[in-house]
Backbone as CSV, one residue per row, in Angstrom:
resi,resn,N_x,N_y,N_z,CA_x,CA_y,CA_z,C_x,C_y,C_z
1,MET,-70.531,-1.261,-41.430,-69.378,-0.649,-40.217,-69.596,0.602,-40.086
2,ARG,-69.621,1.395,-41.198,-69.636,2.898,-41.089,-70.734,3.419,-40.330
3,ARG,-71.924,2.657,-40.686,-73.128,3.124,-39.784,-73.025,2.806,-38.423
4,ALA,-72.408,1.890,-38.229,-72.306,1.496,-36.687,-71.224,2.422,-35.936
5,GLU,-70.184,2.718,-36.696,-69.236,3.771,-36.210,-70.053,5.046,-36.026
6,GLU,-70.650,5.553,-36.953,-71.625,6.949,-36.830,-72.418,6.736,-35.645
7,THR,-73.270,5.665,-35.496,-73.856,5.516,-34.362,-73.153,5.583,-32.921
8,ARG,-72.146,4.882,-32.998,-71.338,4.857,-31.738,-70.994,6.245,-31.218
9,ASP,-70.545,6.999,-32.307,-69.954,8.459,-32.306,-71.256,9.535,-31.642
10,ALA,-72.162,9.173,-32.374,-73.560,9.911,-31.767,-73.956,9.777,-30.574
11,VAL,-73.963,8.489,-30.044,-74.315,8.097,-28.545,-73.256,8.545,-27.730
12,GLU,-72.084,8.299,-27.992,-70.916,8.741,-27.144,-70.977,10.222,-26.897
13,GLY,-71.177,10.876,-27.950,-71.315,12.395,-27.974,-72.683,12.775,-27.009
14,ALA,-73.657,12.244,-27.272,-75.005,12.677,-26.470,-74.498,12.182,-24.928
15,LEU,-73.895,11.278,-24.759,-73.573,10.836,-23.326,-72.593,11.871,-22.699
16,VAL,-71.820,12.189,-23.405,-70.800,13.188,-22.782,-71.447,14.459,-22.712
17,GLY,-72.328,14.827,-23.712,-72.883,16.222,-23.467,-74.073,16.317,-22.328
18,LEU,-74.748,15.029,-22.286,-75.524,14.907,-21.073,-74.703,15.106,-19.751
19,GLY,-73.690,14.356,-19.710,-73.022,14.468,-18.380,-72.354,15.750,-18.096
20,ARG,-72.003,16.433,-19.219,-71.513,17.806,-19.143,-72.594,18.765,-18.512
21,TRP,-73.672,18.616,-19.099,-74.778,19.495,-18.661,-75.216,19.101,-17.239
22,LEU,-75.193,17.831,-16.730,-75.555,17.617,-15.424,-74.360,18.120,-14.442
23,LEU,-73.253,18.071,-14.764,-72.170,18.651,-14.029,-72.221,19.981,-13.662
24,VAL,-72.441,20.837,-14.987,-72.711,22.368,-14.822,-74.028,22.655,-14.135
25,GLN,-75.101,22.242,-14.451,-76.439,22.884,-14.191,-76.844,22.194,-12.878
26,VAL,-76.354,21.005,-12.376,-76.925,20.169,-11.450,-76.043,20.409,-10.221
27,PHE,-74.698,20.523,-10.530,-73.615,20.272,-9.550,-72.691,21.574,-9.634
28,ASP,-73.023,22.590,-10.297,-72.323,23.979,-10.475,-70.827,23.882,-10.803
29,ASP,-70.761,22.869,-11.636,-69.343,22.555,-12.265,-68.458,22.066,-11.157
30,ASP,-68.817,21.366,-10.159,-67.919,20.836,-9.251,-67.852,19.542,-9.017
31,ALA,-66.786,18.956,-9.681,-66.430,17.662,-9.976,-66.498,16.759,-8.772
32,ALA,-65.936,17.359,-7.637,-65.889,16.591,-6.382,-67.270,16.376,-5.834
33,ALA,-68.120,17.230,-5.927,-69.438,17.189,-5.524,-70.314,15.999,-6.309
34,ALA,-69.889,16.048,-7.495,-70.667,15.121,-8.381,-70.206,13.729,-8.189
35,LEU,-68.806,13.610,-7.683,-68.534,12.420,-7.463,-68.751,11.668,-6.070
36,ASP,-68.440,12.544,-5.198,-68.467,12.029,-3.786,-69.852,12.542,-3.001
37,GLY,-70.405,13.617,-3.530,-71.399,14.003,-2.491,-72.944,14.244,-3.539
38,ARG,-73.096,13.533,-4.582,-74.016,13.631,-5.365,-75.369,13.204,-4.708
39,HIS,-75.337,12.357,-3.777,-76.458,11.814,-2.965,-77.092,12.666,-2.193
40,GLN,-76.266,13.769,-2.034,-76.813,14.984,-0.844,-77.586,16.004,-1.730
41,ASN,-77.596,15.890,-3.242,-78.095,16.933,-4.106,-79.509,16.642,-4.331
42,PRO,-80.266,17.503,-3.780,-81.843,17.053,-4.281,-82.225,16.965,-5.597
43,VAL,-81.729,17.823,-6.360,-82.090,17.752,-8.076,-81.476,16.302,-8.598
44,TRP,-80.197,15.815,-8.281,-79.987,14.394,-8.480,-80.723,13.415,-8.019
45,ARG,-81.085,13.684,-6.616,-82.170,12.403,-6.174,-83.291,12.648,-6.798
46,GLU,-83.925,13.620,-7.337,-85.221,13.747,-8.125,-84.752,13.017,-9.392
47,LEU,-83.927,13.295,-10.067,-83.549,12.669,-11.178,-83.378,11.368,-11.303
48,LEU,-82.671,10.736,-9.922,-82.647,9.283,-10.097,-84.107,8.647,-9.775
49,ARG,-84.991,9.416,-8.902,-86.325,8.794,-8.651,-87.226,8.728,-10.018
50,ARG,-86.927,9.835,-10.764,-87.791,9.714,-11.993,-87.142,8.883,-13.020
51,ALA,-85.910,8.460,-12.999,-85.272,7.739,-14.125,-85.982,6.374,-14.380
52,GLY,-86.133,6.174,-15.658,-86.766,4.888,-16.022,-88.215,5.010,-16.292
53,GLY,-88.733,6.094,-15.703,-90.237,6.200,-15.632,-90.750,7.097,-16.882
54,PRO,-92.094,7.420,-16.916,-92.553,8.164,-17.869,-92.142,9.668,-18.085
55,THR,-91.731,10.253,-17.045,-91.192,11.567,-17.053,-89.787,11.785,-17.219
56,LEU,-88.924,10.602,-17.177,-87.497,10.551,-17.526,-87.117,9.163,-18.193
57,ARG,-87.103,9.309,-19.366,-86.847,7.790,-20.333,-85.585,7.670,-20.399
58,LEU,-84.777,7.756,-19.385,-83.459,7.221,-19.085,-83.130,6.662,-17.919
59,SER,-82.358,5.503,-18.150,-82.112,4.675,-16.958,-81.082,5.552,-15.969
60,GLU,-81.217,5.235,-14.845,-80.490,5.427,-13.447,-79.135,5.110,-13.878
61,ARG,-78.672,4.021,-14.692,-77.227,3.783,-15.059,-76.735,4.875,-16.175
62,VAL,-77.669,5.228,-17.089,-77.235,6.173,-18.005,-76.852,7.351,-17.300
63,LEU,-77.718,7.869,-16.399,-77.588,9.099,-15.663,-76.185,9.044,-14.832
64,CYS,-75.900,7.940,-14.225,-74.392,7.782,-13.535,-73.583,7.794,-14.443
65,VAL,-73.575,7.107,-15.515,-72.318,6.944,-16.353,-71.789,8.328,-17.177
66,ALA,-73.045,8.957,-17.398,-72.878,10.268,-18.105,-72.134,11.361,-16.858
67,LEU,-72.584,11.436,-15.655,-72.182,12.207,-14.738,-70.778,11.743,-14.640
68,HIS,-70.330,10.474,-14.305,-69.146,10.148,-13.874,-68.038,10.262,-15.155
69,VAL,-68.539,10.254,-16.274,-67.430,10.487,-17.348,-67.300,12.070,-17.273
70,ALA,-68.271,12.831,-17.280,-67.928,14.397,-17.211,-66.942,14.701,-15.972
71,ALA,-67.406,14.379,-14.729,-66.754,14.647,-13.753,-65.170,13.938,-13.604
72,HIS,-65.128,12.837,-14.143,-63.568,12.310,-14.127,-62.923,13.214,-15.403
73,ASP,-63.515,13.440,-16.327,-62.834,14.277,-17.345,-62.502,15.920,-16.827
74,VAL,-63.274,16.359,-16.084,-63.018,17.591,-15.432,-61.808,17.564,-14.399
75,HIS,-62.050,16.693,-13.369,-60.979,16.269,-12.482,-59.710,15.976,-12.960
76,ALA,-59.624,15.220,-14.232,-58.179,14.678,-14.826,-57.737,16.060,-15.553
77,ALA,-58.525,16.872,-16.078,-57.969,18.151,-16.858,-57.356,18.922,-15.675
78,ARG,-58.041,19.259,-14.514,-57.634,20.111,-13.546,-56.338,19.607,-13.037
79,HIS,-56.242,18.319,-12.733,-54.999,17.426,-12.282,-53.758,17.673,-13.330
80,ARG,-53.911,17.769,-14.665,-53.154,17.974,-15.716,-52.610,19.401,-15.626
81,LEU,-53.423,20.329,-15.474,-53.238,21.793,-15.195,-52.125,22.020,-14.147
82,ARG,-52.406,21.254,-12.979,-51.653,21.549,-11.895,-50.222,20.909,-11.953
83,ARG,-50.222,20.007,-12.775,-49.026,19.311,-12.969,-47.975,20.231,-13.891
84,ARG,-48.627,20.654,-14.815,-47.845,21.715,-15.958,-47.511,23.063,-15.251
85,ARG,-48.154,23.513,-14.337,-47.782,24.658,-13.814,-46.350,24.839,-13.244
86,PRO,-45.628,25.770,-13.556,-44.226,25.924,-12.894,-44.257,26.324,-11.327
87,ALA,-43.469,25.613,-10.774,-43.470,25.965,-9.349,-43.043,27.265,-9.060
88,LEU,-43.765,27.919,-8.232,-43.306,29.373,-7.567,-42.319,29.169,-6.536
89,VAL,-41.387,29.932,-6.878,-40.192,30.020,-5.918,-39.699,31.207,-5.385
């Protein structure tokens, strides 16, 4: 059980790290662009084209899940910050 949990933690950490890297490096840390406009991004389109092949041995699904996790985390964090700010009167 412990080995399975360690593996899950490692995989989860790697997926989150990949998503964060994609968000920052490919989408300039723009969660909205990553969620809504990703198919207009030429780097993203190229990553998807190569996914599952000999030059990128990750599936398209892994790329998409990683990006969505990171973008939703950023979006949620920014939303929480806006709710916590006191109203200016």
